[in-house]
N, C-alpha and C positions, 0 to 999 in steps of 0.2 A: 853064489853070495860076494861079493869084494867085500863087502861088510866084515870089520873086526867083529869078531867073536867074541862074544859077551861073557866075561865070567862073573861071579857075585863072589866077593870077600867074604870070609865065613871068620874074620875076627873084628873086633870092632875099631875102628876107625880115629885118627883126630877127624876134624871138622877138614882140614887144611890137604889132608892126602883122601878126604873121602870126595870133594869137589874135585881133587885133583884127578884122582882116576875114573870117575865119570866124564870129566870133558876127555878122556881120555878112550871113551866109551869102553871102558869097563862095569859092570856091574857092582856099583860098593857095597856096605852093608848094609844102609841103607840108602833112601833117595835122599841127596842134601839138598836142604833147606836155604830160603834166602827172605829176608822183610823188609819191607817199604810200606809207609804208613802216614796217612796226615794226622796231624798234630791231636787232632781230637782221639782217635784209634788210638795210640800211644798215650793219652793222659787213662783212658780208661784200661790199658792194661797194665799202667802204675800203679793205678786205685786197685787193680784185679791181685797183685800180688804184691801190693803194701812195700813200694820201694819207689822213691825216683830217680832211678840208674837207670837210665838205658839199655845201658849194657850188661846189666841183671835181666831185662825182660829178655834181650836177644838171647841169652843162657836159657832162662826159661824155656822157649820159643823151639829153642835147638838151632839156633840160624845158624849154618856155618860160614857165610861169607860176611866180611864187613871191606867197608872202604873210605879209602882216605881220597879227599878231591882238591886239584890244581890251585882254586882258588882259597884256599886254607893258608895256604903259604903267601898270600899278596900281600905286599908292603907300599900300597898306594903312595907317592910322593907326596900328597898334598895331605893326606892323611893316614898316615902308616897307622891307627891307633884304633880305625873303624871297626865297625860292630862286626864281629865276627861270632854270631849266632850258632846252635849247634843247626846243622843241615835238616830242615823239615823232613820230614821221615825218613832219614836217613841215622845210618850208625855213627856212635858217639865219634866224637874227632874228628868229622867230616865237613867242619862248621865252613859255609860260606860266608867271602867278602862281600858285604854293603855296605853305605852307606846311607843312615836315617836323616833326612834332609827337615827342615822347619815345618813345612807342609805336611808332614807325615808321611809322604813316599818315600820308597827307600830307592837308592840308586847303584845300578852295581858296576864292575870292571870297568865293562865297556861304556857306560854312560847311558845304559838304558834303564828310564824309570818307572817301576811298577807301583802301585797302590792296592793295598786289601782290600775286596769289597766281601760284605756277606751275602753269601748263599744261602739258600733255604736249612740247609742242616750244618752249615762251615763258612770258612773263609779263604775266599782266594785270591791268590795276586793278578791282578788285570793288567794292562800295559795302561802307566800313563802317559807316555809319550815318548815318541820314538825319533832322536839327535841328528838323523840324517834322511830325516824324513824331505826336507827341502834340498837337499842334494844333488846337483843336476849337471854334474861337469869333475872329470878326475879332479881339478884343482880344488873344487870344493871337499872331496875326500881326502886330499892332501892334507888340506888345512887343519882335519877334524885332530884333537889331539889322542893318536893311538896308543894303547897297552906296549910297554915294551919289556922282554924277559926280563931288563935289567928289576924289574919291580917284585919280579917274586926272588924269594930267599928260601930255599928247601932246605938249608943246617937241621931243621928239626925234623925231617921227614923223618930218620930212622928213631928218634922218638916217638913221635906221634905211633909207627909200626909197633914198635916197642910197648906203646899203652895199648894200644889193640890186643896184642898177641898175649896179654898180663893171664889171660884164663884160656888159653889156645894151645895150642895156635891154629890160627883158624886162616881160611884162604881170604886174601887181601887181594884187591883191587882198586888200580889207579883211575881216579876219573877224570880224564883229557879235557873235557868239554865237549862242545860242538862247536861246528862251523854253519854250516845253513842256517841252522835255528838263530845260532846268535847274528847272523849276518841281517835276516829277515825282521829279529827285533831292533837293529840298527835303525833299519829304514823304512820300515812298515811292509807286514807280509805284500798287499795287493802291488803296491809299487814294486816291489824287490821282484816279486813275480811278473812284471810285468816288463820290467828292465831286463828279465833274463833272458827274454826272447828280442825283444827291441834293441835296448844298448846294451851290451852282455856285459862290456869293459867297465862297467860301475859296479856291477854284482862281482864279478868276477875280483878285482880288484879290491873290494870290502873282504871277500874270502879269504886272497891271500895275505891280508894284514892280519887277520884272526890264525891261518894256519901255522904261520911264521912264528907266533907267540907257542902256540898248541905245541906244535912241534920241537921248538927248543925247550919248552919248561919239561916234556915227557923225555925228551934227551937225559936232562940232568937229572930229573928225579930218577931215573932206571940207574944212572950211574953211579947213582948215592945209593941208592936202596939195594941195587943189585938183587940178592934171593929173597930179600924180605916182599917185594911185589911178584905175584904170583899171575895177574890177569891186569891188562890193558882196557877200558871201557870209554867209551866215545856215543853220544847219543845224537841223532839227527830225527825227527821224525819228519817220514816220507810218505806216510799212506793216510789216507783216510779210508772209512768204513768199507768204500764200495771198490776202493782201489787207491794207486801210487798219487801222490798230490802232481809228480810232474812224469812225462814219459824216459820211457830209459834210456831214449837215446841220448835228450837232454840233461838225466842223469849222467850218461856219459859222457858227454862231450865239458860238462859247466861244474859239477860236484866231486863225481866221480877220482879227477886228481886229486883233489884236497884228501879226501878219505885214504886214498891209498897212501899219500904219504904219511900220516898216522901209525895206520896197518904197518908201513916199512920198517919205521923206526923202532916200533914194536919187535917185529919180528929177527930185525939184527941185533937185538939183548935176549930172542929166544924167549918170548913172552907171547901168549895166546890173546887176540884180542876178540871183546864184547861189542859187539852194535846195538844200543837201543832205538829202535823205530818203531812207531804205533802203528795201527793199523794196518789193512792192508797191503802187505809189501810181498805177497808169494811170486809176482813177477821177478823182482828184486834179487829172491836170495840165490838165486846159481849164480848169479854176478858177483853178490858177495864172496859167495863162496870162493870162486875164481880168484877172489883177491887175496883171498888168507883170511876172511873170518870168523872166527872157529867159532863162537857161541852165540847166537842171536834172543834178543830179550826185545818186547814184556811178552809178546803173543800172544795177542787179543781174539778170542777163538770167535767172538760173533762178526767179528771183523770178514770181509767174501774171502776165501780158498784160506784161513790162517786156524781151520779146525785142525786139533791135535790128530788124528785119524790122516789128515791129509796131509800135513806135514811129514807125518812120522813118516807114511810111507813115499811120499817125491826124495826127500832130505834125510831119513832115517842113516846114520853112522855115516853121515857128510857136515853137519855142522850139527853141535849140540844145541839144544834149548832152553833158555832160564825166565819162569814164568807161568802162564797159560791156566790160570787160576782164573775164571772170568770173575772181576768185580763190579760187571754192570748188572747183572740180573742173579747167577748164582748165591753170591756172597750176601749181598742186601736183603734178598727174597725168599732162599729157600730155607728148611729145619734144619738143623744141625747134623743129621742120620745123612741127610743129602750130601752135605758140603764134604761129611768124609767120603761117604763112597766116591762121588767124583774125585775129590784128590786123590785116591788111590788109582781109578779108573785113570786119571790124566798121567799120573806117576807111572802107569805101566805103558800104557801107549809110548810115552815122549820118550820114557826112559828104558823101554824094553833090553836097550844093547847097551846101557850108559846111557852120555850123553845129555842127561835131565837134569836141573837145579828145581825144584818145587819152590813156586813165590806166585801171589797176586798176578794180575793181567796189567796191573800198573800199580801206583798205590794205594793200598788199602782206603776206600773213601767214608767219611763220616756218618752213613748209614749202612754201614754193617754193625749186626749188633755183634754185641762181645761173643755171646754163645758161638757164634759163627768163626770168629777170628781162632777161637783157642779150639773150634772143633777140626779146622783148617790144620793147625799147628798140636793138634792133639794134644793139646797143653790143659791141663785140670787147674 
């Protein structure tokens, strides 16, 4: 076998070293953990642990990772003091820039409006409008007010990382943002995909403007943070339940070049890259490995060909996995004992040679019983 030999650490490690070893395909002292959940789950955990401090909750769950987000440092020229709420479901200090408008909707950095909608057991954000929905030409797109890197100020980045590490050191990842997802949220999903085939100059221009900002922000953040950032993370959902949203050739021609630019900046600074892509993306994984992606998240095991056993057999030792604990059926519907058993099993399958960070297959949802969250993290 050409796979790296798995060596398990016999001494307790810091969270940072635990994750780093796993990403080097060495078995650490225990399986590394990460945590993300919708606000309702956070609230139950805060009540259970009798704290309002999310950082304290993460420590009780023995989570090893923390996140600092690019939009935390945005200072929109029209509204530099806009709302900076804690990132829903993420670690503290990850805050997301948004502006709350008179009708109650929120507007993000890129100009996309969302509205909170009540579902059966929680609230979720739905799109309220797409600002480029009526754009029909490059001139229309060029007339749009695009964010510029000078809207960002990373002077507080080192301080933010220091705050995250007060009880660490933890494994810190920098959240770049997305390209494909942000682009279609501006234009509308159906319009964007149709244009990608019929008049690609329009969606390519949108993705170019987004990538310009992400690449420059990433360069500046990594130059300022140095060793303070351990991992670069970007996200673009490219899978549905049964297969990719677009074919591999269309991905290669239209989207891969933008992803590659982000990966190349991280590589130039010696940082591994994690890509988040929901759904059935098995067929894209070899390409991502060749591009330099080191970690894949969130590993949704109910999607076609995304079972942990298959992924370990096909890609073990070549790419690390983050996630994999089913939030659709297991966590909401199983008993605590079954959850513990499955977490142990997935951790062994995906982490037999290191290369695994245990987490949900997406944010833990509001229909997850508290007992199952605690069982997943074995925290009383």
